[in-house]
C-alpha positions in Angstrom: -22.7 -1.9 5.1 -20.1 0.3 3.0 -17.4 -1.6 2.1 -14.1 0.2 1.2 -14.8 0.6 -2.6 -17.5 2.7 -2.0 -15.2 5.0 -0.4 -12.6 5.9 -3.6 -13.9 8.3 -5.7 -13.4 8.5 -9.9 -10.6 9.0 -11.3 -9.7 12.2 -13.7 -7.0 10.0 -15.4 -7.6 8.1 -18.4 -5.8 5.2 -20.0 -4.5 4.8 -23.0 -8.0 3.6 -24.2 -9.6 6.4 -22.8 -10.9 4.6 -20.1 -10.9 5.8 -16.4 -8.2 4.7 -14.4 -10.0 3.2 -10.6 -8.7 5.6 -8.0 -6.9 3.5 -5.2 -7.1 6.4 -2.7 -9.4 6.1 0.0 -11.5 8.9 1.7 -9.7 9.2 4.9 -12.2 11.9 6.4 -13.9 9.3 8.0 -11.9 8.7 11.8 -12.2 10.4 14.9 -9.1 11.6 16.8 -8.5 10.6 20.5 -6.5 13.6 21.1 -5.1 17.0 19.1 -2.8 16.3 16.8 0.5 18.2 17.1 2.7 20.1 14.9 5.9 18.7 13.3 8.4 21.0 11.6 9.8 18.8 8.5 13.4 19.2 7.6 15.5 18.3 4.6 16.4 15.1 6.9 13.2 14.1 6.8 12.5 14.5 3.6 15.9 12.5 2.1 15.0 9.5 4.5 10.7 9.6 5.5 10.8 6.1 6.7 13.4 7.3 9.2 11.3 10.3 10.2 8.4 8.0 10.5 10.5 5.4 12.5 11.1 8.2 14.7 7.5 9.7 15.2 5.6 6.7 15.0 8.6 3.4 15.9 6.7 2.2 12.3 7.9 2.4 9.3 5.0 1.5 7.2 1.9 3.9 6.9 3.9 7.1 5.8 1.3 7.7 3.2 -1.3 7.7 5.1 0.4 10.1 7.6 0.5 12.7 5.1 -2.7 11.7 3.3 -4.1 13.0 7.1 -2.0 16.2 6.4 -3.8 16.7 2.8 -0.3 15.6 1.4 -0.5 14.1 -2.2 3.2 13.4 -2.2 6.1 13.6 0.0 7.9 15.8 -2.5 5.4 19.1 -2.0 7.1 19.2 1.3 9.8 21.9 1.8 12.0 22.1 5.0 10.2 24.2 7.5 7.2 22.8 6.5 5.0 22.0 9.6 2.7 19.2 9.4 0.6 17.3 11.6 1.3 14.4 14.0 -1.8 12.4 15.2 -1.2 10.3 18.3 0.3 6.9 17.1 -3.1 5.1 18.5 -5.0 6.7 16.0 -2.8 5.7 13.1 -3.0 2.0 14.4 -7.0 2.6 14.5 -7.4 3.7 11.5 -5.2 1.3 9.6 -6.9 -1.6 11.5 -10.7 -0.1 11.5 -10.6 0.8 7.5 -10.6 -2.2 5.8 -13.0 -4.5 3.5 -16.2 -5.2 5.2 -15.1 -3.5 8.4 -16.6 0.5 7.4 -19.7 0.7 8.6 
């Protein structure tokens, strides 16, 4: 059985002692989607208050980092107004969160 920690990649960042930081980012490319993602065009309002955008699109304010990561976006500030990201089905987002937990990844 694979754990969440087996999916982590080795960090390239060193701390002040020259030791590698553990990289807590998971490989999110392990799931399947139930339907094709739809395009969503980012506005300046979305960037100023992304949690509101997340609530309007998904009905939750959590998992915004997952939505960005699915789109290959490391940081929210990498986006500019007018950029397009893909919106996955809410059930796909929730299923991923429920299934990718320590001890549940197979």
